C-alpha positions, 0 to 999 in steps of 0.5 A: 476438510481438516487439511483445506482449513489449515491450508486457508488458514496459512494462506491468510496468515502468509498474506498478513505477514506479507502485508506487515512486510511491505510496509515496514519496507516502504516505511523504512524505504521513504525515512532513508531517502526522505529524511526529515531536517535536522539542522536546525535541531543541531543548532538548538542544542547549540544554542542550549549548550552556550546559554548553560555555559553563562547559567553554571558560571554564577546563579541567575541574579548575578549575572551580569548586564551581558550576560542577561543580553546574551542569554535573551538573545540566545532564547530569542534564537532558540524560539525563533529556530524552535518554530522554524523547525515547526512549520519543516517538520510540518512540510516533511510530514505533508510531504510524507504522508503524500509519498505513503499514499501515492506507493500506497496506491502503486501497491494496492493497484500492483495487488489488481493484477493477477488477483485470481491467479495469485490471490495469497500474493494479491490478499497480501499487496492489498493489506500492505497497502490498507496498512501503507495508507494507515501510515500515511494518514497517521502522518498528516494527522499528526504533524498537520494542521491546516487545510492540506492535511483535509485534502489528502485525507480526501484523496486517500478517501477515495483512493481506497472507495476507486481501488475497493470497487475495482477489487471486489464489486466489478470482480464480482460483477463481471461474468467468470465461470468455476474452475469445475465448470469450465472443466465439465464444459469443456469435456462436454464439448469433447464428447459432442465432437467424438460423438459428431465424428462417429455419426460422421463415420457411419454416414459415409460407411452408409453411401460408400454400401449404398454406392455402385459397389454395394448395390452389387 
């Protein structure tokens, strides 16, 4: 009993660890092959350095009219770049969230394959898909405030409910015999076949004894 409880505990720990590793793998992979654009950030930093160079020469009240105009232009350009960078971050967060949710759906769908034969691996894949789904929903919540956020969350909820039904409800309702019952049934069938063969042999012997040779 203690050995069985220990084995179940180790299986649970391994499944949880596999789920975490899978989530980290997917997150790093998505960030590697779908990184955020940083060109606008570099341009903003360049404008900051130019403005700092202008202001470092003299206090604000001692700047010339040309320098003040230049500072104002730099500020306007930086604000425009801030807005563009914000819009680009929202678009990147939305696309990243969609990719993560799609990968999470794929992982959870794979976890349904051979779930009875490989329960530990299947549970780890399911946890990884759930963690990745939460990660993707977190991205859309943090970076987007439009209607698309609600749409993405609705899709994530529908996918989770569908896969949860396929994993737990449909499998539970499908008729299946335990392994012990199947073994007992196969052993019973083997014994029944042996008895039938014994009866056939006895009938053959009786028929041979009652034949012409048996009368003499």
